[in-house]
C-alpha positions in Angstrom: 68.3 225.1 117.6 70.1 224.6 120.9 67.2 226.0 122.9 65.0 223.2 121.5 66.8 220.5 123.5 68.0 219.5 126.9 71.6 218.4 126.4 73.2 216.1 128.9 77.0 215.5 128.8 78.9 212.8 130.8 76.1 211.4 133.0 77.6 208.9 135.4 74.9 208.5 138.2 74.6 204.9 139.3 74.4 202.6 136.2 75.0 205.4 133.7 78.4 205.0 132.0 79.4 208.5 130.9 76.6 209.0 128.5 75.6 212.0 126.3 72.0 212.5 125.3 69.8 215.2 123.7 66.2 215.3 124.8 63.7 217.4 122.8 61.9 220.1 124.7 58.0 220.6 124.6 57.6 216.9 123.7 56.4 213.8 125.5 59.5 211.6 125.7 59.5 208.0 126.9 62.6 206.6 128.6 62.5 202.8 128.5 64.8 199.8 128.8 65.7 196.8 130.9 65.7 196.9 134.7 69.0 198.3 135.8 69.7 200.1 132.5 69.7 203.5 134.2 66.3 204.9 133.3 65.5 206.3 136.7 69.1 207.3 137.2 68.9 209.5 134.1 65.4 210.9 134.8 65.4 211.4 138.5 68.9 211.2 139.8 70.4 213.3 137.1 67.8 215.6 135.4 65.5 216.2 138.4 68.3 216.3 141.0 70.1 219.0 138.9 66.9 221.0 138.3 66.2 221.0 142.1 69.8 221.9 142.9 69.8 224.9 140.5 66.5 226.1 141.9 67.8 226.0 145.5 71.0 227.8 144.4 68.9 230.6 142.9 67.4 231.4 146.3 68.9 233.7 148.9 71.5 232.5 151.4 69.0 232.9 154.1 66.5 230.6 152.4 69.2 228.0 151.5 70.1 227.5 155.2 66.6 226.0 155.8 66.7 223.8 152.7 70.2 222.5 153.1 72.9 222.0 150.6 72.0 219.7 147.7 74.7 217.6 146.1 75.5 218.0 142.4 74.7 214.8 140.4 77.6 213.0 138.7 77.3 214.7 135.3 79.6 217.0 133.4 77.0 219.5 132.2 73.3 219.9 131.5 72.1 222.7 129.1 68.6 223.9 128.4 67.2 222.6 131.7 63.7 223.9 132.7 62.2 224.1 136.3 61.6 220.4 137.2 58.7 218.7 138.9 58.9 215.1 139.9 55.8 212.9 139.9 56.8 209.6 141.3 55.3 206.7 143.3 56.9 207.5 146.6 54.8 210.6 147.6 51.8 209.0 149.2 51.0 210.8 152.5 51.0 208.6 155.6 49.1 211.2 157.6 45.7 209.7 158.7 44.1 213.2 158.1 45.1 213.3 154.4 42.4 212.2 152.0 42.0 212.3 148.2 40.0 215.5 148.7 42.6 217.3 150.7 45.5 216.1 148.5 43.8 217.4 145.3 42.6 220.5 147.1 39.0 219.8 145.9 38.0 219.8 149.6 38.9 223.5 149.7 36.3 224.3 147.0 33.7 222.0 148.6 34.1 223.8 151.9 33.7 227.2 150.2 30.6 226.0 148.3 28.8 224.7 151.4 29.7 227.8 153.4 28.4 230.2 150.7 25.2 228.5 149.4 24.5 225.6 151.8 21.2 225.4 153.7 21.2 224.4 157.4 18.7 221.7 158.2 18.0 221.0 161.9 19.2 217.4 162.6 16.6 217.1 165.4 13.4 217.8 163.6 14.3 218.4 159.9 13.3 222.1 160.0 15.1 224.5 157.8 17.2 226.7 160.0 16.7 230.5 159.5 17.9 233.6 161.3 16.4 234.8 164.6 15.0 238.2 165.1 15.7 240.3 168.2 12.1 239.8 169.3 12.5 236.0 169.2 15.7 236.3 171.3 13.9 238.5 173.9 10.9 236.0 174.0 13.3 233.1 174.6 14.9 234.9 177.6 11.6 235.9 179.1 10.4 232.3 178.9 13.0 231.4 181.5 11.9 230.9 185.1 11.4 234.1 187.0 14.4 235.4 189.1 16.8 233.6 186.7 20.1 235.5 186.7 22.0 236.0 183.5 24.3 238.3 181.6 24.0 239.3 178.0 27.4 238.9 176.2 28.6 240.0 172.8 31.1 237.5 171.4 33.6 239.6 169.4 36.6 237.2 169.3 36.3 233.4 169.0 39.4 231.2 169.3 41.9 233.5 167.7 45.6 234.2 168.5 46.9 237.6 169.5 46.9 240.2 172.2 43.8 241.9 170.8 44.7 245.4 172.1 42.7 247.1 169.4 39.7 245.1 170.5 40.0 246.3 174.1 40.4 249.9 172.9 37.2 249.6 171.0 35.4 248.2 174.0 36.5 251.2 176.1 35.4 253.6 173.4 32.0 252.0 173.4 31.6 252.6 177.1 31.5 249.1 178.4 33.2 248.3 181.7 33.5 244.5 181.8 34.8 241.9 179.4 35.0 238.1 179.7 38.3 236.6 178.5 38.5 232.8 178.2 35.6 232.4 180.6 36.8 234.9 183.3 35.3 238.3 183.7 37.7 241.3 183.9 37.4 245.1 184.2 38.4 246.7 181.0 40.6 249.1 183.0 42.8 246.2 184.2 46.2 245.6 182.6 45.1 242.9 180.1 48.2 241.3 178.7 47.3 238.3 176.7 49.7 235.6 175.3 49.8 236.4 171.6 50.6 232.7 170.8 47.5 231.3 172.4 43.9 231.1 171.2 41.6 233.5 173.1 37.8 234.1 173.2 36.6 237.6 174.2 33.0 238.6 175.1 31.8 242.0 176.0 29.5 242.0 179.1 26.7 244.1 177.7 24.2 243.8 180.6 23.4 241.8 183.8 19.8 241.0 184.2 17.4 239.2 186.5 14.3 237.8 184.7 11.2 239.5 185.9 8.3 241.6 184.6 9.1 244.9 182.9 12.5 244.1 181.4 11.4 243.6 177.8 12.6 247.0 176.7 15.9 246.7 178.5 16.5 243.2 177.0 15.6 244.5 173.6 18.3 247.3 173.8 20.9 244.9 175.3 20.4 242.4 172.5 20.6 245.0 169.8 23.8 246.3 171.2 25.3 242.8 171.5 24.4 241.9 167.9 25.7 245.2 166.6 29.1 244.7 168.3 29.6 241.1 167.3 28.2 241.1 163.8 24.9 239.3 164.6 25.7 237.1 167.7 24.7 237.3 171.3 25.0 235.0 174.3 22.6 234.7 177.3 25.0 233.4 179.9 22.8 231.9 182.7 24.5 232.0 186.1 23.2 228.6 187.1 22.7 227.0 183.7 24.0 226.4 180.2 24.6 229.5 178.0 22.1 230.1 175.2 23.7 231.2 171.8 21.6 233.5 169.7 22.3 234.4 166.1 20.8 236.7 163.5 22.0 234.1 161.1 21.0 230.5 161.7 19.0 228.9 164.6 16.2 226.3 164.7 13.0 228.0 165.8 11.7 224.7 167.4 14.6 223.2 169.4 17.1 226.1 169.3 19.8 224.1 167.5 22.3 226.7 166.3 24.7 226.3 163.4 26.5 229.6 163.8 28.2 231.5 161.0 28.7 229.5 157.9 32.4 229.8 157.0 34.8 227.4 155.3 36.6 226.3 158.4 33.3 224.9 159.8 33.5 222.2 157.1 37.2 221.2 157.7 37.8 218.1 159.7 41.4 219.4 160.3 40.1 222.4 162.2 38.7 222.4 165.7 35.6 224.3 164.5 34.6 221.6 162.1 36.1 218.3 163.5 34.0 215.7 165.2 34.7 216.2 168.9 34.8 212.4 169.7 37.2 211.2 167.0 39.0 214.6 166.4 38.2 214.5 162.7 39.7 211.1 162.0 36.4 209.4 161.4 37.7 206.3 163.3 38.3 205.5 166.9 40.6 203.0 168.5 38.1 201.1 170.7 38.1 197.8 172.6 36.3 195.1 170.7 34.3 192.7 172.9 34.8 190.0 170.3 38.5 190.2 170.9 38.0 190.1 174.7 35.8 186.9 174.4 37.2 185.2 171.2 35.5 181.9 171.9 32.0 182.2 173.4 31.6 178.5 173.8 34.2 178.5 176.6 33.3 179.0 180.3 34.9 181.7 182.5 36.7 178.9 184.4 38.1 177.7 181.1 39.6 181.1 180.3 36.9 182.7 178.1 38.2 186.1 179.1 41.3 186.4 176.9 43.1 189.4 178.7 42.8 187.6 182.1 44.0 184.3 180.9 45.6 182.5 183.9 48.7 181.4 181.8 50.9 184.3 183.0 49.3 185.4 186.3 46.5 184.3 188.6 45.9 187.8 190.0 43.0 188.7 187.7 41.5 185.2 187.4 41.3 185.1 191.2 39.6 188.5 191.2 37.1 187.4 188.6 36.3 184.2 190.5 35.6 186.1 193.7 33.5 188.7 191.9 31.5 186.0 190.2 31.0 184.2 193.5 29.6 187.4 195.1 27.4 188.1 192.1 26.1 184.5 191.9 27.5 184.0 188.4 28.2 180.3 187.4 31.8 180.2 186.0 31.2 176.7 184.5 28.4 178.0 182.2 29.5 178.7 178.6 29.8 182.5 177.9 27.1 182.4 175.2 24.6 180.9 177.7 25.2 183.6 180.4 22.5 186.2 180.8 23.0 189.7 179.3 23.2 191.1 182.8 25.9 188.6 183.8 27.9 189.3 180.7 27.7 193.0 181.3 28.9 192.6 184.8 32.0 190.7 183.7 32.8 193.1 180.9 31.9 196.4 182.5 31.9 195.8 186.2 29.7 197.2 188.9 29.6 200.1 191.3 28.8 197.8 194.2 31.6 197.5 196.7 32.9 193.9 197.0 35.5 192.2 199.3 38.6 190.7 197.6 41.5 188.6 199.0 44.1 188.8 196.3 47.3 186.8 196.1 50.1 188.6 194.3 52.5 186.8 192.0 55.2 187.3 194.7 53.3 185.4 197.4 51.7 188.3 199.3 48.0 188.5 200.2 46.1 191.8 200.0 42.5 192.3 201.3 40.5 195.2 199.8 36.9 196.4 199.5 36.4 198.0 196.1 34.0 197.9 193.2 34.7 195.3 190.5 35.9 197.4 187.5 35.2 194.8 184.8 37.4 193.4 182.0 36.9 196.2 179.4 37.5 199.0 181.9 40.6 197.2 183.2 42.0 196.8 179.7 41.3 200.4 178.8 43.0 201.6 182.0 46.1 199.4 181.6 46.4 200.5 177.9 46.3 204.2 178.6 48.2 204.2 182.0 50.4 201.2 181.8 54.0 200.6 180.8 55.1 200.3 177.2 55.0 196.5 177.6 51.5 196.5 179.1 50.3 198.8 176.4 51.6 196.4 173.8 49.9 193.5 175.5 46.6 195.4 175.7 46.6 196.9 172.2 45.7 193.5 170.7 42.2 193.9 172.1 41.6 197.2 170.4 40.3 197.7 166.9 39.9 200.7 164.7 36.1 201.2 164.5 34.0 203.8 162.7 33.2 206.8 165.0 29.6 206.4 166.1 29.2 210.2 166.7 30.0 211.3 163.1 29.5 207.9 161.4 32.9 208.2 159.7 32.2 211.6 158.2 34.8 213.3 160.5 32.7 216.5 160.9 30.6 217.7 163.9 26.8 218.0 163.9 26.8 221.7 162.9 28.8 221.0 159.7 26.7 217.9 158.8 23.5 219.9 159.3 24.3 222.1 156.2 23.1 220.6 153.0 23.2 221.2 149.2 20.9 219.2 147.0 19.7 217.3 150.1 23.3 216.1 150.9 25.8 217.2 153.4 29.5 217.6 152.5 30.4 214.2 154.0 27.9 212.3 151.9 29.1 214.0 148.7 32.7 213.1 149.6 31.7 209.5 149.9 30.5 209.4 146.3 32.8 207.9 143.7 34.3 210.6 141.5 32.3 209.3 138.5 29.1 209.9 140.5 30.0 213.3 141.8 30.1 215.0 138.4 26.4 214.2 137.6 25.5 215.3 141.2 27.1 218.8 140.7 25.7 219.0 137.1 22.0 218.6 138.3 22.2 221.1 141.2 19.7 224.0 141.0 20.1 227.3 142.9 18.3 230.6 143.1 19.6 233.4 140.8 21.6 235.0 143.6 23.1 231.7 144.8 23.8 230.6 141.2 26.0 233.7 140.7 28.0 232.8 143.8 28.2 229.0 143.1 29.0 229.1 139.4 32.8 229.9 139.6 33.2 227.4 142.5 31.4 224.7 140.7 33.6 225.2 137.6 36.7 224.6 139.7 35.2 221.5 141.3 34.1 220.0 138.0 37.4 220.7 136.3 39.4 218.9 139.0 37.0 216.0 139.1 37.2 215.7 135.4 41.0 215.7 135.6 40.8 212.8 138.0 38.4 210.9 135.8 40.6 211.4 132.8 43.5 209.7 134.5 41.4 206.6 135.3 40.5 207.5 139.0 36.7 207.8 138.6 36.3 204.9 141.1 37.9 206.7 144.0 36.1 208.8 146.6 37.2 212.1 147.9 37.0 210.7 151.5 39.4 207.9 150.7 42.4 208.0 153.0 45.6 209.0 151.1 47.6 206.4 153.0 45.5 203.6 151.4 46.3 204.6 147.8 48.7 202.5 145.7 51.8 204.1 144.2 50.2 204.4 140.8 47.0 206.0 142.2 49.0 208.5 144.2 51.1 209.4 141.2 48.0 209.9 138.9 46.4 212.1 141.6 49.5 214.3 141.5 49.4 214.2 137.7 45.8 215.4 137.7 46.7 218.2 140.1 49.4 219.3 137.9 47.1 219.3 134.8 44.8 221.6 136.7 47.6 224.0 137.6 48.0 224.9 133.8 51.7 225.6 134.2 53.8 226.2 131.1 57.5 225.8 130.5 58.0 223.1 133.1 59.9 219.8 132.9 57.8 217.0 134.3 59.4 213.7 135.2 57.0 210.7 135.7 57.8 207.2 137.0 55.6 204.6 135.3 52.3 206.5 135.5 50.4 203.5 134.0 51.3 201.2 136.8 48.2 199.6 138.3 46.0 201.1 135.5 43.7 198.8 133.5 44.7 198.7 129.8 41.4 200.2 128.7 42.2 203.4 130.7 45.6 203.9 129.1 44.1 206.1 126.3 42.7 208.5 128.8 46.0 208.7 130.7 48.0 209.3 127.4 45.5 212.0 126.4 46.1 213.7 129.8 49.9 213.6 129.2 49.4 215.1 125.7 47.4 217.9 127.2 50.2 218.8 129.6 52.6 218.7 126.6 50.4 220.9 124.5 50.5 223.6 127.3 54.2 224.0 126.5 55.7 221.6 128.9 58.4 218.9 128.5 57.4 215.4 129.8 59.9 212.7 130.5 58.2 209.4 131.3 60.0 206.3 132.6 57.7 203.6 131.2 57.4 200.1 129.9 53.9 200.3 128.6 53.6 199.7 124.8 50.8 202.2 124.2 52.8 204.9 125.9 55.9 204.2 123.8 54.2 204.3 120.4 56.0 206.7 118.1 53.0 208.9 117.0 52.8 210.6 120.5 56.4 211.7 120.5 
């Protein structure tokens, strides 16, 4: 029947010479041939291009103006074409924030699992973090020095966009007269016109108190009101000190370490709430490497051991170094490795002590100045961040991408890493190879209530990990940066994602999915392709692999 085939008439894209072809639908079809024979021209430049063009044409005129006009491929006609999805080798994300976990969306389910059934463990003393009672909050405030001034705040909005007019109406109805917006206290009767496109934090000023005898009852009432308004949170904002965050949810009873509300965005390194504050969720930092500053520690300072201040181009910095060493009694003819740790630290990081310098510019001028010696590393850092493009290019060679020492490469902040399941935080589990993650999730034990919550989430995680394993990617980790994947790996990740989508009636076009795959894993890949076909899809695979081309799978 006509509906059982995709019929192409007069295809002339690139190397194709006015060919006609019929491709069976709901089959796994392999397109093979010599290089330059027109395999990709038929699959991608004709079939996929026409499928995308027809999809765009089906949209409204308003939507098409954002997508642009797509050219019709050089073909007379194509009949029986289904919605087309291309899975090629050119789709690897170059974004440093993209990982295998984010690309496959497994991270979304991991974040949900840790937010719903994770257990916070204090990173300071290993104590399981539990909720605080109102009485514990009151006792904490009463333990402050007498005459301490503070205000009890109820945080009702945290870093959310909008004008929040309904929030202000609610505050007025509750009878409160002051509100703190983005750190500034305002009267609720003021004309509060917030920028709806900016993030805002809003706190109700519940009470202003001075710590002294006889205020326990008042504190108790204030905390109860603050917790009721904010859904379990309160802040004791000390006038001359750091604010203390209280929560009915999670706070360490020993050191006061507070996790806050467990929600999925806490476990996202792409969100400010979850990202490590030092590396901004990248896991790596561009830092100056002392080994690049002193590449040869057998040289002396006078022989040019300090690479950035090599006298070959300018004598300005070598003269400064010589005068600084003279005033600090450092022998410039001693090999770098034989200098004391204090002398090495002085050269690299400088000193706060004011020194006198007579510096000759490269243009013949002499300048006298009294200033601290900034040190080589501080000088390179300053010139890299504040210099011209040329200077930045010169200084960049002394930087190296190093693992962030705050999050140890896990990309998340302390609060997110404090929440654990099975004794592991989400970063540790993401570092497991996919083949190791499946046994980890299989052996997890939960209470009856948590098991009910976790079961559907775990099913989705296991399914997606299994899909990745079935296409030969069990050696990858979810934390692996997407930009480091090969073309074949990236293509098989997209293939596994499409398997998990369970779509039917779709035309999938793949470009050599077996590339880079060991021969022993071919059977698993072919089984995955068959599974997609059996769901009612048509697969057109551009391939040279013999196992894929064998007739029984057609």
